[in-house]
C-alpha positions in Angstrom: -39.5 59.1 27.5 -37.0 61.7 28.7 -37.9 65.2 27.6 -34.5 66.0 26.2 -34.6 62.8 24.2 -38.0 63.7 22.8 -36.6 67.1 21.9 -33.6 65.6 20.2 -35.8 63.2 18.2 -38.1 66.0 17.0 -35.0 68.0 16.0 -33.6 65.1 14.1 -36.8 64.5 12.2 -37.1 68.2 11.4 -33.5 68.2 10.2 -34.0 65.1 8.0 -37.2 66.6 6.4 -35.4 69.9 5.8 -32.5 68.0 4.2 -34.7 66.1 1.9 -36.6 69.2 0.8 -33.4 71.2 0.4 -31.8 68.4 -1.5 -34.7 68.3 -3.9 -34.5 72.0 -4.5 -30.8 71.8 -5.2 -30.9 68.8 -7.5 -29.8 70.0 -11.0 -32.2 68.9 -13.7 -30.9 68.4 -17.3 -32.4 68.9 -20.7 -30.4 68.1 -23.7 -31.6 68.9 -27.2 -30.3 67.5 -30.5 -31.4 69.6 -33.5 -30.5 67.7 -36.6 -28.0 68.7 -39.2 -27.0 72.4 -38.7 -23.4 73.3 -39.3 -22.0 76.1 -37.2 -21.3 78.4 -40.2 -25.0 78.3 -41.1 -26.3 78.8 -37.5 -24.1 81.8 -37.1 -25.8 83.5 -40.1 -29.3 83.2 -38.7 -31.0 85.2 -36.1 -31.6 82.9 -33.1 -32.8 85.1 -30.2 -33.5 82.1 -27.9 -30.2 80.5 -28.4 -28.5 83.9 -28.0 -30.3 84.4 -24.6 -29.3 81.0 -23.4 -25.7 81.5 -24.6 -25.5 84.8 -22.6 -26.2 82.9 -19.4 -23.6 80.2 -20.3 -21.9 80.1 -23.6 -21.7 79.2 -27.3 -18.8 77.4 -28.9 -18.0 75.8 -32.2 -17.6 72.0 -31.8 -17.0 68.9 -33.8 -18.2 65.4 -34.6 -16.5 62.6 -36.4 -13.8 61.5 -34.0 -10.1 61.8 -34.9 -9.9 62.4 -38.6 -7.9 59.6 -40.2 -7.4 58.1 -36.8 -8.7 55.0 -35.0 -11.8 56.8 -33.7 -12.8 58.4 -37.0 -16.6 58.3 -37.0 -19.2 58.9 -39.8 -20.9 62.3 -39.7 -24.3 60.6 -39.8 -27.3 61.3 -37.5 -27.8 58.2 -35.3 -24.0 57.9 -35.0 -23.8 61.4 -33.7 -26.7 60.9 -31.3 -24.9 57.9 -29.8 -21.6 59.7 -29.5 -23.4 62.2 -27.3 -25.4 59.6 -25.4 -22.3 57.5 -24.5 -19.5 60.1 -24.6 -17.6 57.7 -27.0 -16.8 57.5 -30.7 -18.1 54.8 -33.0 -15.0 52.5 -32.5 -16.5 51.9 -29.1 -20.3 52.4 -29.3 -20.4 50.6 -32.6 -23.2 52.6 -34.3 -22.0 53.3 -37.8 -25.2 54.3 -39.6 -28.9 55.1 -39.2 -29.8 51.4 -39.3 -28.3 51.0 -35.8 -27.5 47.4 -36.4 -25.5 46.3 -33.4 -24.9 49.0 -30.7 -22.4 48.1 -28.0 -24.3 48.6 -24.8 -21.3 48.0 -22.7 -20.6 51.7 -23.3 -23.4 53.1 -21.2 -25.7 56.0 -22.2 -26.4 58.9 -19.9 -29.7 57.3 -19.1 -28.0 54.0 -18.1 -25.6 55.9 -15.8 -28.6 57.7 -14.3 -30.6 54.6 -13.6 -27.7 52.5 -12.3 -26.3 55.2 -10.1 -29.3 57.3 -9.1 -32.5 55.2 -9.7 -34.5 57.9 -8.1 -34.0 60.2 -11.1 -37.0 60.8 -13.4 -36.1 60.4 -17.0 -37.9 61.3 -20.2 -37.5 61.4 -24.0 -39.4 63.4 -26.6 -38.5 62.4 -30.1 -39.7 61.8 -33.7 -37.6 58.6 -34.0 -38.7 55.6 -32.1 -35.2 54.1 -32.6 -33.6 56.7 -30.3 -35.3 55.0 -27.4 -35.6 51.4 -28.5 -32.2 51.0 -30.2 -29.8 53.7 -29.0 -30.9 53.8 -25.4 -31.9 50.2 -25.6 -34.9 50.5 -23.4 -36.1 47.1 -22.0 -33.2 45.1 -23.4 -31.3 42.6 -21.4 -28.1 44.2 -22.6 -29.0 47.4 -20.8 -30.2 45.6 -17.6 -33.8 46.2 -18.8 -33.4 50.0 -18.6 -36.7 51.8 -18.3 -37.4 55.5 -18.8 -40.0 57.1 -16.7 -41.7 58.7 -19.7 -41.5 58.6 -23.5 -43.3 60.6 -26.2 -41.9 59.3 -29.5 -42.3 57.2 -32.6 -44.7 59.5 -34.5 -42.9 59.0 -37.8 -44.6 55.6 -37.9 -48.1 57.2 -37.6 -49.0 57.7 -41.2 -52.7 58.2 -40.4 -52.3 61.4 -38.3 -49.1 62.4 -40.1 -49.3 61.4 -43.7 -45.9 61.5 -45.4 -45.5 64.3 -47.9 -42.6 65.1 -50.3 -42.0 68.5 -48.6 -41.6 66.7 -45.3 -44.1 69.1 -43.6 -45.3 66.1 -41.6 -41.9 66.1 -39.7 -42.4 69.8 -38.9 -45.8 68.9 -37.4 -44.3 66.1 -35.4 -41.6 68.4 -34.1 -44.2 70.8 -33.0 -46.1 68.1 -31.2 -42.9 66.9 -29.5 -41.9 70.4 -28.4 -45.4 71.1 -27.0 -45.3 67.8 -25.0 -41.8 68.4 -23.8 -42.7 71.9 -22.5 -45.8 70.6 -20.8 -44.1 67.6 -19.2 -41.2 69.7 -18.0 -43.5 72.3 -16.5 -45.9 69.9 -14.9 -43.7 66.9 -14.0 -40.2 68.3 -13.6 -38.1 65.3 -14.9 -34.5 65.1 -13.9 -33.0 64.1 -17.2 -34.7 64.8 -20.6 -33.7 64.3 -24.2 -35.5 66.3 -26.9 -34.8 65.4 -30.5 -35.9 67.7 -33.4 -35.5 66.5 -37.1 -37.1 69.1 -39.4 -33.9 71.2 -39.9 -32.0 68.2 -41.4 -34.9 67.3 -43.7 -34.8 70.9 -45.1 -31.1 70.6 -45.5 -31.4 67.4 -47.4 -34.2 68.6 -49.6 -33.1 72.2 -50.3 -29.4 72.5 -49.2 -28.1 75.9 -48.4 -31.3 77.7 -49.0 -34.0 80.0 -47.6 -36.1 76.9 -46.6 -33.2 75.6 -44.6 -32.6 78.9 -42.9 -36.3 79.3 -42.1 -36.3 75.9 -40.4 -33.5 77.1 -38.1 -35.6 80.1 -37.1 -38.5 77.7 -36.4 -36.2 75.6 -34.3 -35.1 78.6 -32.2 -38.8 79.3 -31.5 -39.3 75.7 -30.4 -36.3 75.8 -28.0 -37.9 79.0 -26.6 -41.0 77.2 -25.6 -39.0 74.5 -23.9 -36.9 77.0 -22.1 -40.0 78.9 -20.9 -41.1 75.7 -19.1 -37.7 75.4 -17.5 -37.9 79.1 -16.4 -41.3 78.4 -14.9 -39.9 75.6 -12.7 -37.0 77.8 -11.7 -39.2 80.7 -10.6 -42.1 78.7 -9.1 -40.2 75.9 -7.4 -36.6 77.2 -7.0 -35.2 74.4 -9.0 -31.8 74.3 -10.7 -32.0 73.5 -14.4 -29.4 73.3 -17.2 -29.8 72.9 -20.9 -27.3 71.7 -23.5 -28.2 72.2 -27.2 -26.2 70.8 -30.1 -26.4 69.2 -33.5 -25.3 65.8 -34.7 -23.3 66.8 -37.9 -22.6 69.6 -40.3 -23.3 69.6 -44.1 -21.3 69.1 -47.2 -19.4 72.0 -48.7 -20.8 71.8 -52.2 -24.5 72.0 -51.8 -25.4 71.6 -48.1 -27.6 68.7 -49.0 -25.4 65.9 -47.8 -23.2 64.7 -44.9 -21.5 61.6 -43.7 -17.9 62.3 -44.7 -14.9 64.0 -43.0 -14.8 67.4 -44.7 -14.3 70.3 -42.3 -17.9 71.5 -42.8 -19.4 68.1 -42.2 -17.5 67.9 -38.9 -18.3 71.4 -37.9 -20.9 71.7 -35.2 -21.7 73.8 -32.1 -22.9 73.7 -28.5 -25.1 76.2 -26.6 -25.6 75.9 -22.9 -26.8 78.0 -20.0 -24.4 76.3 -17.5 -22.8 79.0 -15.5 -19.6 77.1 -14.8 -18.3 76.5 -18.4 -14.6 76.1 -18.3 -11.6 77.2 -20.4 -11.8 74.1 -22.5 -15.3 75.2 -23.6 -14.4 78.8 -24.0 -11.0 78.5 -25.8 -10.9 75.0 -27.1 -12.9 73.0 -29.7 -15.1 70.5 -27.8 -16.5 67.4 -29.3 -20.0 66.1 -29.1 -18.6 63.5 -26.7 -17.8 66.2 -24.1 -21.5 66.8 -23.3 -21.9 63.5 -21.5 -19.3 64.2 -18.8 -20.8 67.6 -18.1 -24.2 66.1 -17.7 -22.9 63.5 -15.3 -21.2 66.2 -13.2 -24.4 68.1 -12.9 -26.3 65.0 -11.9 -23.6 64.2 -9.4 -22.7 60.9 -11.0 -19.1 59.7 -10.9 -18.5 56.6 -13.0 -16.3 53.9 -11.5 -12.7 54.1 -12.9 -13.0 51.3 -15.5 -16.0 53.1 -17.0 -14.5 56.5 -16.7 -11.4 55.3 -18.5 -13.5 54.5 -21.5 -15.2 57.8 -21.9 -13.7 59.8 -24.7 -15.1 63.2 -23.7 -14.0 65.6 -21.0 -16.4 67.9 -19.2 -17.1 71.3 -20.7 -18.1 72.5 -17.2 -16.2 72.7 -13.9 -12.5 72.1 -13.3 -10.4 69.9 -15.6 -7.0 68.4 -15.1 -6.1 67.2 -18.6 -7.5 67.0 -22.2 -6.4 66.4 -25.8 -4.3 63.3 -25.4 -2.2 62.4 -28.4 -0.3 59.0 -28.5 2.0 57.6 -31.1 4.8 55.0 -31.3 8.2 56.2 -32.2 10.7 53.3 -32.3 10.4 51.4 -29.0 8.8 54.3 -27.2 5.2 55.3 -26.8 5.1 59.1 -26.9 2.3 60.9 -25.1 1.3 64.6 -25.3 -1.6 66.3 -23.7 -2.9 69.7 -22.5 -2.7 70.7 -18.9 -5.5 72.6 -17.3 -5.2 72.5 -13.5 -1.5 71.7 -12.8 -2.2 68.9 -10.4 0.6 67.7 -8.1 0.7 64.4 -9.9 -0.7 62.7 -13.0 -1.0 59.0 -13.2 -0.3 57.2 -16.5 -2.0 53.8 -16.9 -1.5 51.2 -19.7 -3.5 48.2 -20.7 -2.9 45.7 -23.6 -6.4 44.4 -23.4 -9.8 45.4 -24.8 -12.1 43.1 -23.0 -14.3 46.1 -22.1 -16.1 45.9 -25.5 -17.3 42.4 -24.4 -18.3 43.6 -20.9 -15.1 42.5 -19.2 -13.1 45.1 -17.2 -9.5 45.5 -18.5 -6.5 45.3 -16.3 -4.6 48.6 -16.2 -1.0 48.9 -15.0 0.2 52.1 -13.4 3.3 52.6 -15.4 4.3 56.1 -14.4 3.6 59.1 -12.2 4.5 62.5 -13.7 4.5 66.0 -12.3 1.3 67.9 -12.8 2.9 70.7 -14.7 4.2 68.4 -17.5 2.4 67.8 -20.7 4.4 64.9 -22.3 6.1 61.7 -21.4 7.6 58.6 -23.0 7.0 54.9 -22.2 9.5 52.1 -23.1 7.4 49.5 -24.8 10.0 46.8 -24.6 8.7 46.4 -21.0 5.1 46.0 -22.3 5.2 44.0 -25.6 1.9 44.1 -27.5 0.3 45.0 -30.8 -2.4 47.1 -29.0 -2.3 49.6 -26.2 -4.9 51.5 -24.2 -3.5 54.6 -22.4 -5.1 56.6 -19.7 -3.9 59.7 -18.0 -5.7 60.4 -14.7 -5.7 63.7 -12.9 -7.6 65.0 -9.9 -10.6 66.1 -11.9 -10.8 63.8 -14.9 -9.1 61.2 -17.0 -8.3 61.0 -20.8 -7.6 58.0 -22.9 -6.2 56.9 -26.3 -5.7 53.8 -28.3 -2.5 52.9 -30.2 -2.0 50.0 -32.6 1.6 49.0 -33.2 2.5 48.6 -36.9 
């Protein structure tokens, strides 16, 4: 073999090996944590040194759950409903989880784990949770409807183990389970370095239900902060020892009722009032100065994982990313006479924005909808009108697409 050819082959092999290693080092790894049932007004009263440390690296914002109040996407402020809104980036009118019984999830709206496995099957995924249903029903592991999705690791279902965790009225068994879940999450993150992990902690909501706005509830939040600290310590270990890039997103699934703090499920301001903490260093103006929803976490995680959903799936996601550049957000649509009036917020002033319209909703049944490009508007505009005489229907799905993201809305004609 020619010497120069040998040299070239050796160089090529070295370059490929370097690229693989470098790629591994640069891969962003995601941990998202749902701590149950803490409204923002309560969290802001309690000393949370771990969350404060994380927020200094990225940010803290008030947020919301519950979809559009009094609108088509209004969503109960109930635990499993909130989890699935985060997992899918959609509200209940799409993902179809309306209560903790999780009767009939619509798996056509993919979870972050489905996006990961379909787009990057090399990613290592994990869940650490009290509730078994989070994996078996919400994520839908092993079901034909999720293409037999399989997580790489699970540590969950301990609420069913009444031998090691006998159920007591004070719900201390949930605290013990949360401790076990946190210890295993920290160990697995430190030893195995998963790419996408969900940690779910329940004890705070149990204390809220039992004691309402109380010292017991406040103490449970302090305990939670310590637990997050142990997980974050494991992430820092991976950063320091292996040069890995990690991000954490921490939020809650609902607030609490105004009267006692014991209940939730309705649409009062306090029940809808949540928060997000992250150490992401590229949080955007929407995060800093807007009011993000729980559905906005999914697009941020997909960005960090370098996953770009195909257009028909992207058009269904209700959230917009809280990290990186945005083109548009906050789409409002209503029918006035024969016109469909659209208003939105501009972020990047793209050269052009595309306005799409569909009168179908086959997506809920796994069928891609047909969208018609009805208009192109200048990037510095934030409103437009569409003559509906050209598109007669009782139902419309609208999408505005910019360079960096799309936003969508539904309208039902009266």
